[in-house]
Structure formats: C-alpha cells, structure tokens
C-alpha positions in Angstrom: 0.5 -0.1 0.0 1.0 3.5 -0.4 3.5 4.7 2.6 4.2 1.2 3.9 7.7 1.3 4.8 9.6 -2.3 5.3 12.4 -1.8 8.0 15.1 -4.1 7.9 18.1 -4.7 10.7 20.4 -7.6 10.1 22.7 -8.5 12.8 26.1 -10.8 11.3 27.0 -11.6 14.6 26.0 -13.6 17.5 27.0 -13.4 20.7 27.0 -16.3 23.0 26.9 -16.9 26.8 30.5 -17.3 27.9 29.4 -20.3 30.0 28.3 -22.5 26.8 30.4 -24.1 24.6 31.0 -22.8 21.1 32.5 -19.7 19.7 32.0 -16.2 20.6 31.1 -14.5 17.5 29.9 -16.6 14.4 29.0 -15.5 10.4 25.4 -16.8 10.6 22.9 -13.6 10.3 19.8 -12.9 12.3 17.2 -10.5 10.8 14.7 -8.5 12.0 11.8 -7.1 9.3 9.4 -4.6 10.8 6.7 -3.4 8.4 4.5 -0.5 8.7 3.7 3.0 7.0 5.7 4.4 10.3 8.4 2.8 9.6 11.6 4.0 8.0 12.3 2.9 4.4 15.9 1.7 5.6 18.1 -1.2 5.5 20.6 -1.8 8.2 23.3 -4.2 8.6 24.6 -4.1 12.1 28.3 -5.6 12.4 30.1 -5.8 15.7 32.4 -3.4 16.6 36.2 -3.6 16.2 38.2 -4.0 19.3 42.1 -4.7 19.6 42.6 -6.8 22.5 40.7 -10.4 23.4 39.1 -11.1 26.8 40.1 -14.6 28.2 37.5 -17.0 28.2 35.0 -15.1 26.3 36.9 -13.7 23.2 40.6 -15.2 20.9 42.6 -13.7 18.4 40.6 -15.9 16.2 37.5 -13.6 17.0 39.2 -10.2 16.9 40.5 -11.6 13.1 37.0 -12.9 12.2 35.5 -9.5 13.3 37.6 -7.3 11.0 36.8 -9.6 7.9 33.9 -9.2 8.8 33.9 -5.6 8.9 35.9 -5.6 5.8 34.1 -7.6 3.3 31.4 -5.0 3.9 33.4 -2.0 3.4 34.7 -3.3 0.6 31.5 -3.4 -1.2 31.1 0.0 -2.8 27.3 -0.1 -2.7 27.5 -0.1 1.1 27.1 3.2 3.2 29.8 3.1 5.9 28.0 4.4 9.1 30.9 5.0 11.3 30.0 5.5 14.6 32.8 6.9 17.0 32.5 8.2 20.4 33.4 11.6 21.3 34.6 10.9 24.0 37.8 9.2 22.8 40.5 10.7 20.5 39.6 10.6 16.9 43.1 9.5 15.8 43.0 6.0 17.5 39.8 4.9 15.6 40.7 2.5 13.5 37.5 2.1 11.9 38.1 5.5 10.2 41.7 4.8 9.1 39.9 1.4 7.2 37.2 3.8 5.7 39.8 5.8 4.3 40.9 2.9 2.6 38.3 1.9 1.1 36.6 5.3 0.5 39.4 7.8 0.3 36.7 10.5 -1.3 34.5 10.1 1.7 31.3 9.7 -0.8 29.7 6.7 0.7 31.0 7.3 4.7 28.7 9.2 7.2 30.4 10.0 10.6 28.4 9.6 13.8 29.8 10.5 17.1 28.1 9.3 20.1 28.3 10.2 24.3 28.8 14.0 23.4 28.0 14.5 26.9 31.3 12.8 28.2 33.2 15.1 26.2 36.2 17.2 28.1 35.5 20.7 28.0 38.7 21.8 26.3 38.3 19.0 23.6 34.5 20.2 22.4 35.6 22.7 20.2 37.9 20.0 18.4 34.8 18.0 17.6 32.8 20.9 17.0 35.5 21.5 14.2 34.9 18.4 12.7 31.2 18.5 12.6 31.5 21.9 10.9 34.0 20.1 8.2 36.5 22.3 9.5 39.0 19.1 9.9 38.7 15.7 9.1 36.0 16.6 6.3 33.8 14.0 4.7 31.7 14.0 1.8 28.7 13.3 3.5 29.8 14.9 6.9 29.1 14.2 10.8 26.1 14.3 12.9 25.9 13.8 16.9 23.8 11.7 18.6 23.6 11.2 22.4 23.6 8.1 23.8 20.4 7.1 25.6 21.9 6.4 29.4 20.8 3.6 31.9 18.2 5.4 33.7 16.4 6.5 30.8 16.2 3.0 29.9 14.9 1.7 32.7 12.4 4.5 32.9 9.3 4.1 30.8 8.2 7.1 30.8 11.3 8.8 29.7 10.9 9.9 25.9 14.2 9.5 24.3 13.7 12.2 21.7 12.4 15.3 23.6 15.4 14.6 26.4 17.8 14.6 23.2 16.5 17.9 22.3 16.5 19.1 25.7 20.4 18.1 25.7 20.4 20.3 22.4 19.1 23.5 23.6 20.8 23.6 26.9 23.8 22.4 26.7 26.7 24.6 25.4 28.6 24.2 22.8 26.4 21.5 21.2 23.5 24.2 21.1 25.0 25.9 18.4 25.4 23.3 16.2 22.9 23.3 12.8 19.7 21.2 13.3 21.0 19.1 10.1 24.1 17.8 11.9 22.4 16.9 15.6 20.2 14.3 16.8 18.7 11.2 15.1 16.1 13.1 13.4 19.0 14.7 12.0 20.5 11.4 10.8 17.5 10.0 9.9 17.0 12.7 7.2 20.0 12.3 6.0 19.9 8.8 5.7 16.5 8.9 3.5 17.9 11.7 1.4 21.0 9.2 0.4 18.5 6.9 -0.5 16.8 9.9 -2.9 20.1 10.3 -4.3 20.4 6.5 -4.7 17.1 7.0 -6.7 18.4 9.6 -8.5 21.3 8.5 -9.6 19.6 5.0 -10.5 17.2 6.5 -12.4 20.5 8.6 -14.3 22.4 5.8 -15.0 19.2 3.5 -16.5 18.5 6.2 -19.1 22.6 6.7 -20.1 22.4 2.6 -20.7 19.4 3.2 -22.4 20.6 5.7 -24.9 23.5 3.7 -25.6 21.2 1.0 -27.4 21.3 -2.4 -26.9 24.6 -4.4 -26.2 26.5 -5.3 -29.2 29.1 -7.4 -28.0 28.2 -10.6 -30.6 27.3 -11.0 -34.3 24.0 -11.8 -33.1 23.8 -9.1 -31.4 25.2 -6.8 -34.2 22.9 -8.6 -36.9 20.0 -8.1 -34.5 20.8 -4.0 -33.7 21.4 -3.7 -37.8 17.3 -5.7 -38.4 16.0 -3.1 -36.1 17.4 0.0 -38.0 16.2 -1.4 -41.1 13.1 -1.9 -39.8 12.6 1.8 -38.8 14.2 2.6 -42.0 11.9 0.6 -44.3 8.7 2.0 -42.1 9.8 5.8 -42.6 10.4 5.3 -46.6 6.7 3.2 -47.0 5.0 6.5 -45.2 7.3 8.7 -47.4 6.3 7.5 -50.2 2.5 6.8 -49.4 2.2 10.4 -48.0 1.1 9.3 -44.7 3.3 12.5 -43.1 1.1 12.1 -40.0 2.6 9.2 -38.8 6.6 10.1 -37.9 7.3 13.5 -36.3 10.3 14.3 -39.2 7.9 15.1 -41.8 6.9 17.8 -39.7 10.4 19.2 -38.6 12.7 18.0 -41.6 11.5 19.5 -44.9 13.5 17.5 -47.3 11.3 13.9 -45.6 8.5 14.1 -47.7 9.9 12.4 -50.3 7.0 11.6 -52.6 5.7 14.7 -52.6 9.0 16.9 -53.4 9.7 14.0 -56.4 6.0 14.8 -57.6 6.8 18.6 -57.5 10.3 18.0 -59.6 8.0 15.9 -62.2 6.3 19.2 -62.8 9.0 21.5 -62.8 10.5 18.8 -65.6 7.2 18.7 -67.2 7.0 22.7 -67.7 10.6 23.4 -68.6 10.1 20.9 -71.5 6.7 22.5 -72.6 8.2 26.4 -72.3 11.8 26.2 -73.3 11.4 22.8 -75.3 8.7 23.7 -77.6 9.4 23.8 -81.0 6.6 26.5 -82.1 7.6 28.8 -85.2 10.9 29.6 -83.5 14.6 28.4 -84.1 16.5 26.0 -81.2 19.6 27.4 -79.6 22.3 27.2 -79.5 22.9 26.9 -83.0 26.1 27.1 -85.1 25.9 29.9 -88.2 25.6 28.5 -91.4 28.1 29.4 -94.2 28.2 33.0 -94.5 26.1 33.8 -92.0 27.0 35.9 -89.0 26.7 35.1 -85.2 23.3 35.8 -83.3 23.7 38.1 -80.6 22.7 37.1 -77.0 19.3 38.8 -76.8 18.4 38.4 -73.7 16.9 35.2 -73.2 16.0 34.1 -69.6 17.6 31.4 -67.9 16.6 28.8 -66.4 18.3 26.4 -63.1 16.9 22.8 -63.7 19.1 21.0 -61.2 17.7 22.2 -57.8 21.1 21.7 -55.9 19.1 20.3 -53.0 22.5 19.5 -50.6 25.9 19.2 -51.4 27.3 15.2 -51.1 30.2 13.3 -51.4 31.4 10.0 -52.4 28.1 7.6 -53.0 27.0 10.5 -56.0 30.1 12.2 -56.9 30.8 12.1 -61.0 26.9 11.1 -61.2 25.0 14.2 -61.2 24.9 16.0 -64.6 26.4 19.4 -64.1 24.0 22.1 -63.9 23.6 24.3 -67.6 21.9 27.9 -68.2 19.1 27.3 -71.1 17.6 30.0 -72.4 14.2 30.9 -74.0 13.7 30.0 -77.9 14.7 32.8 -80.5 12.6 34.5 -82.1 13.9 34.3 -85.2 11.8 31.9 -88.6 12.4 28.8 -88.0 11.4 28.3 -91.7 14.7 30.4 -92.2 16.8 27.5 -90.5 14.7 24.3 -92.0 15.3 26.2 -95.3 18.9 26.1 -95.0 19.2 22.5 -93.7 17.1 21.0 -96.8 19.7 23.0 -99.3 22.3 21.2 -97.7 21.0 18.4 -97.9 18.4 17.8 -101.3 19.4 15.5 -103.9 17.5 14.9 -107.0 13.9 14.0 -105.5 10.8 15.9 -106.9 8.2 17.4 -104.6 10.3 15.9 -101.7 12.4 15.4 -99.3 15.3 12.4 -97.6 13.5 11.4 -94.6 17.0 11.5 -93.4 16.3 15.3 -92.6 13.3 15.0 -90.6 15.8 13.2 -88.0 18.4 15.4 -87.7 16.2 18.1 -87.7 14.5 16.9 -84.5 17.7 15.9 -83.1 18.9 19.7 -83.4 15.4 21.0 -82.0 15.3 18.6 -78.9 19.0 19.3 -78.1 17.4 20.9 -74.9 16.3 17.7 -73.7 19.2 16.4 -72.6 20.2 19.4 -70.0 16.4 19.1 -68.7 16.2 15.2 -68.4 19.2 14.5 -66.9 18.9 17.8 -64.8 15.6 16.4 -63.6 17.0 12.9 -63.0 20.0 14.2 -61.2 17.6 16.1 -58.9 15.8 13.1 -57.8 18.8 11.0 -56.7 19.6 14.2 -55.1 17.0 14.4 -53.2 16.5 10.8 -52.8 20.1 11.0 -51.1 19.6 13.9 -49.0 16.2 11.7 -48.0 18.5 8.8 -47.2 20.8 10.4 -45.0 18.2 12.2 -42.6 16.2 9.0 -42.0 19.9 7.3 -40.9 20.7 10.3 -38.9 16.9 10.1 -36.8 16.8 6.2 -36.5 21.0 5.8 -36.3 21.9 8.8 -34.0 25.7 6.9 -33.5 27.7 9.0 -35.9 30.0 6.9 -36.6 28.0 3.4 -37.1 26.4 5.7 -39.4 29.3 6.8 -41.3 30.4 2.7 -41.5 27.1 1.8 -42.8 27.3 4.4 -45.7 30.8 3.5 -46.0 29.3 0.2 -47.1 26.4 0.7 -48.8 28.1 3.7 -51.2 29.6 0.0 -52.6 26.6 -0.8 -54.2 24.3 2.9 -54.1 26.5 4.3 -56.9 25.6 1.4 -59.5 21.9 2.0 -58.8 22.4 5.8 -59.4 23.8 5.3 -62.5 21.5 2.6 -63.6 18.7 5.4 -63.3 21.0 7.9 -65.1 21.9 5.4 -68.2 17.9 4.6 -68.3 17.3 8.2 -69.5 20.0 8.7 -71.7 18.9 5.4 -73.5 15.4 7.1 -73.4 16.9 9.9 -74.7 18.9 8.2 -77.5 16.3 6.5 -78.5 13.7 9.6 -79.3 16.5 12.0 -80.7 17.9 9.4 -83.0 14.5 7.5 -84.3 11.5 9.2 -86.0 8.6 6.6 -85.3 5.5 7.0 -83.7 2.2 5.0 -84.0 0.0 7.2 -81.5 -3.0 8.3 -83.8 -2.5 11.8 -82.5 0.5 12.2 -84.7 -1.6 12.7 -87.8 -4.8 14.5 -85.7 -1.8 17.0 -84.8 -0.4 17.1 -88.1 -3.7 18.0 -89.7 -4.9 20.4 -87.4 -1.3 22.1 -88.1 -1.7 22.1 -91.7 -4.8 23.8 -91.2 -3.7 26.4 -89.0 -0.9 27.3 -91.4 -2.8 27.8 -94.3 -5.5 29.8 -92.6 -3.1 32.2 -90.5 -0.1 32.0 -92.7 0.3 30.2 -95.9 -3.1 31.4 -97.2 -1.5 34.5 -99.8 -2.9 38.7 -99.5 -3.6 40.2 -102.7 0.1 41.2 -103.5 1.3 37.9 -102.0 -0.6 36.0 -104.9 0.9 38.2 -107.8 4.1 35.5 -107.1 3.5 31.8 -106.6 5.1 29.8 -104.1 8.4 27.7 -105.1 8.3 23.8 -104.8 11.1 25.2 -102.3 9.3 26.9 -100.3 6.3 24.3 -99.8 8.6 21.6 -99.4 9.9 23.9 -96.5 6.3 24.4 -95.0 5.6 21.3 -95.3 8.8 19.4 -93.2 8.0 21.9 -90.7 3.9 20.8 -90.6 5.7 17.4 -89.8 7.9 18.4 -87.5 5.0 20.1 -85.4 2.9 17.8 -84.8 5.8 14.9 -84.4 7.1 17.0 -81.7 4.7 17.8 -79.9 3.8 14.2 -79.9 7.2 12.7 -78.7 8.2 15.0 -76.7 5.2 14.0 -74.3 6.5 10.8 -74.9 9.7 11.5 -73.7 8.5 13.3 -70.4 6.6 10.3 -69.6 8.8 7.7 -70.5 11.8 9.4 -68.4 9.4 10.1 -65.5 8.1 6.3 -65.5 11.2 4.7 -66.7 14.1 6.8 -65.1 13.0 7.9 -62.0 10.1 5.9 -61.7 11.1 2.3 -62.1 14.9 2.4 -61.6 14.8 4.6 -58.7 11.1 4.7 -56.8 9.9 1.3 -57.2 11.7 -1.2 -59.2 13.4 -4.1 -57.6 17.2 -2.3 -57.4 15.6 0.7 -56.4 18.4 2.6 -54.0 15.9 2.6 -51.2 15.9 -0.8 -50.6 19.1 -1.7 -51.0 19.1 -1.2 -46.7 17.3 -4.1 -46.1 17.2 -7.5 -44.3 18.9 -9.2 -47.2 21.8 -6.8 -46.7 22.1 -7.7 -43.1 22.2 -11.0 -43.7 25.1 -11.1 -46.7 27.2 -9.1 -44.3 30.3 -11.4 -43.0 31.0 -11.6 -39.5 33.7 -8.7 -39.5 31.9 -6.3 -41.4 29.2 -6.6 -38.5 32.0 -6.2 -35.9 33.0 -3.1 -38.6 29.9 -1.5 -39.1 27.9 -2.3 -35.9 30.4 -3.5 -33.2 30.9 -1.2 -29.5 34.1 -0.1 -29.5 36.2 0.0 -26.3 35.2 3.1 -24.9 31.7 2.4 -25.5 32.0 -1.0 -24.1 33.4 0.1 -20.8 30.9 2.5 -20.7 27.9 0.4 -20.9 29.8 -2.4 -18.2 30.2 0.7 -15.9 26.6 1.2 -16.0 25.3 -2.0 -16.1 27.7 -3.1 -12.8 26.4 0.6 -10.9 23.1 -0.4 -11.7 23.4 -3.3 -10.5 24.9 -2.0 -7.6 22.1 0.5 -7.2 19.3 -1.8 -7.4 20.4 -4.2 -4.6 20.0 -1.8 -2.7 21.5 0.6 -0.4 23.4 -0.6 2.8 24.2 1.3 6.1 27.0 -0.6 8.0 27.1 0.3 11.8 
C-alpha cells in the first residue's frame, strides 16, 4: 500500500553465553523485519565493533580477526554506505574504523560519521569535535552528525521520551546548542539517510537513462545483426510512410523539409514537364544555340531568360560524386523564323528528289530541335537522385544517432548505391538516344496534330494576300513548310512521350519502385549478406562504449541491490 515501508535490521554476528561451549562470534545472520507506514524505508546491517584486546574465556585472536574480516567484507562493497560510529570522548586519531573507511572510500563519498556520547566530552576537547562536525577538519563528503546516547536510567524509565531528552540536550548544553539542526540528533540522521536513498534513486534513474541511450548491446555477431535489423525495420517503415504520403505518422515529416519524399519528387516532375513545354517547344522558333551556316554571322544574345534545371537540394560526396549532371543555363528559344533554318538544312541536304525530301532530314532536324532535352532530362533525374540521397541521410540520422555507425554503414552501402544511381542516369540517356536518333510513332494523335497544324498553317500563314498572289510559291518553299508541319506535329507527340518515359522509367522504375531502387538496398538481405567482420566493423561497440556500458550495468546492479548502511 502507499506509504507502507519495511525496516530491516540484520545482525551478522551472535554473542553467546560464555558459560556455554562454542565461539563467541559467528557469521550466522539474524534478520528482523518490521513493516508499517510509520517505519523508516531503510535496511541496516549491524556488524560488531572492532576490538584490539582479547578477553580471557570470552574472545580470542581468531574472534578478533573474524570480526575485522567481517567488517571489511562489507566496507569494500562499493554499494555499502558506511556509518562510522565513534565516541566523541576519545581521541579520533586512535579510531581504526576511520582509517579502514578511508582505505576503502578515499573520497569519503559513502562514509557518514556519527559522534556519540557528546555529554562525556571534556570541556577542552569540545571545540575539536565541533570543528569536525562543521567540516573544518577531517572532512567527509557526507559529513558528521552528533547523537547523544540513551543512559541506563532512561532505558529503565519507560515514561522517559528519548526524543524530548535529546532536544533538551541540544537546546541547553553549550557548545552543542550551536550546531546546525541538520547535524544534531537522531532526527537529522534519519533525514540524512533518507536523502541518501533519494540520491540513490536519482542516480539509478540517470544510469538507466544513460544505458538506454547507448542502445542494445552489440558485443556478439547475433546482437550486431539484430541491431542492424532493427535499424532497417525503422528505416523501411519511414520510407513506406514517405512514399504513401502518410506524413502524420512520424515527427520527422514535420521537422525536416527534405523528408516528404513522394511530394518533393512529384513537384520536381511538374517542373520537368513545364520546363519541357516552355523552353523545349518548337512552335515557330529556332533551336538555341545554333552554329551559323556558311556566310552567316553569329547571332547576338537577345537576353533570354535563364532556367535552373538542377535544384541543388544538398551537397554530397561519395555515393553521388561524378554521377549528377552538371548544371547548365538554358534560354528561351529565339524569335527568328524556323522556316529559314529548315530551308538552310533542306538546301544543304537535298538530292534529285521531286516534290519531296530525304526522310533522314527529319531525324537531323528533330535531333537539333531536341537538343535541350538532355539538360532537362538529366538535370531532372539528377535532382531526384539528390532528393533521395538527402532523404536517406536524414532518415538514418534520426533512426541511428551514432555518427560512427552511420558513417560505417554508408561506407558499405556506397559500394552499391552509385551503381543504382548510375542505372537511372543510363536509363534516362537510353530514352534520350531512342527519341533523338529515331523518328517513329504509332500514335494516332500524330496525324490529328498534323492535320490540325496544316489547317492552322494555311489559314493563318500560308494563304497568300492579294499582293502575294501575284508571286507563286516555289517548290522549295512548299517543301520547307511541309517539313515544318510534320516536325511540329511529331514534336508535340514525341515530347509528351519523352516526358512520360523519363518519369516512368528513369525515376519511377529505376529509383522509386523497381527491384533495384536505391532505398530498397538497405534491407534484411543486405544484413544477411554481411560477414562477421563486416558486422563487427559496422555495428560493433568500440572499447570506450563497452567500458561505459559495463560501468553503467555494474552501477545499476549495485544500486538496485539496495543501499546498505554499515554500523
């Protein structure tokens, strides 16, 4: 029940009647437990006092050694609190118990001194005792307390109140009436002992917290493998939540802006799509940059608007070094007529065709018109790689706070991660090569776009005015315009297909959902494939950590055993 305490007192010796056979001292234990709400929550081990001289027929030298060994056995225990009781009316320098206490507790952190019989101290010796109690000499970290002894008359007089007698003594007898209240009497001693137990509780709580902060023990390969599997489980949980946009399941998604993976990648897809539509469209404009044809002069920069394709999410080294596409500045298309450019290419490549043109010319024109696609596509894929790598580092930082373990883990992952990142870049390059080096489509939209383009072209541009009707259109002009119509229709179909294929294949399949997605590398299979030396290298505890863990476990064990007060 609440407030119900157990007081335990243990005697580790037994005094026998000297008229009976047998030893005077023995290491048998007699324990008395008193339970109740008014009892002190305290355990006391009562050992016999050290003695130097034997008594004929009562004690022997063997008894003397037994008692000393018995006392030392408890004093050397680091969890024992030593209550060294010394008569105040004797020379403290002659008290062997204090020397023994200093030997096993040189800092005095678990030794509490108790002076008894202050009423028997000679007047000339009182100041020396006061100095000791006030810490002016022979200082103990736990200090000294003065406790008057109960006399025989008080013990026989059942009407006598021991506490009232003690209070009267410290109120009326000089210099003891000048002692601070926390250093005088049984009450002060009780409070000090309970405070010490409270301190033990605080230390125990702090040690448990520190031990928990070290994580699970990682001394054996099994423990190391279990540790890594736990890290992997938490890592993959966060990955799944990030891909499903379940951002309310972990505080990381609110604290770290780079952790909302699916949303960031999707937004970057939209940027890629809009860049392709705005800066890559063919319309009636020239591709830029262009090499001047023979006899032409370089065109001056008309102040086109630059666009940044690579987002620079973060700066990394190691896993993505040398993989990401370099940043380029892409300007808007110029306002010059594309018909002039197409005519130049047509005149430079025509043969003896009649009313038509070489189909290879379309490949050449399309290759030149799609020149910006490389920067847009590879810049986009580079950004997604950067986004994913940043996400991985942030998640690992949260689930594995130990920087050394993270670095070692990433060092091993870096053997495989770059390969998977490169596969995405290579897939993007493959899509680029297929689109830019080949002209082909089975999409019915192409013919619809071509017919729509031809109708618009004739309606808005190619229907001659009254003045233009006087000059018939040449075969070359008709062919150039026809090439432009085909190019415009095909470009619209091909560019949309290109955007979808880059997003689906290079980033969707290679980076996000496919069997070789980078975020899937850190898996149970990865841990299963680690050799024991790799496990130890990644997850093994260093010597300092092992020592710290051992110290904390030993300290917790000592404190959990319970404080022992030696008298």
